[in-house]
N, C-alpha and C positions, 0 to 999 in steps of 0.2 A: 504494500500500500504506500502511496506517496505521502510524504510528510505533511502533517496538518490536515489531512483529509479523513473524513469519517463516513464516506459514502461507499456505494457498491464497488467491490473490487473483484476482478477476475483475471484469468490469464488468456492472452491472445495467442492463437496458434499461427505461426508464420514459418513456412518451409520446415515443418516438423520440430520447431522450437517453440517454447512457451515464453511469452513476454508479459511483464506486468502491465496492467491496464486499469484505468480508473475513470469513473463517471462522477463528475462534480456538478451538482445541480446549480442552476442559476435562478435563485428564488426572487426574480423581479417580474412584476406584472408589466405587460406592454404599456408603453407611454406613447400616446399619439405624437407623431412627428420626431420621435427619437428612435434611431435605428441602433439597437444594442449590438447586434451582430457586427455592424460596420465599426462601431467604437472599439470592440474587442479585437477584431481582425486588423484594423489599422489600414491606412491608405496603401493600396497595392499589396495588402497582406503583410505589411512590415512588422506589426506587433507579433503576429503568429510566427512569422519566419524567425524573428529574434528569439522568441521562447524556444522554438525547435532547435535552433543552433546552440543555445546555451544549455539546454537540458538533454539534448540528443533523444527527444521524444517527439512523436507525432501528436499534434494538437488539432482537434476539429470541434466546431460547434454543431451540435445536433439537437433534434427535438423540434417542437412547434415554433415556427417563426424563424428558424435557423437558416432556411434555404438549402439545407443538406438533405438530399434525397437518398434514402436507403437503397442499396443495390437490389435487395430481394423484393421490395414492394414498389420501387420507383416513386415513393412518397416520403414526406417528412415523418419521422417517428411520432406516434401519437402520445407524447409525454412532454412534461415540462422541459424547456430548453436546458441543455447541459453542455458542459465542456468535456469532451472525450479525450483522454490522454493515454497514449500507448507508447511505451518505451521499446522501440523496435530497432534501434541502431546499435 
């Protein structure tokens, strides 16, 4: 589990290896005119890229309002927005 987190933790299988994975809920209600995803990702993905370079983990925003479409359903996950962190490097 990642430091400071008390949420769902699993292992991600990638090429027959298991990698730590964490789901961190974003407990913020939508605010009209405020794009939370854009604020977290940063211009051109700069914030997420920085986090990934520093931590060597993949970071994605998923859930309702995230704009991330799950591969198996081609829809956003029907759950509260969350930050998905998987250490795969």
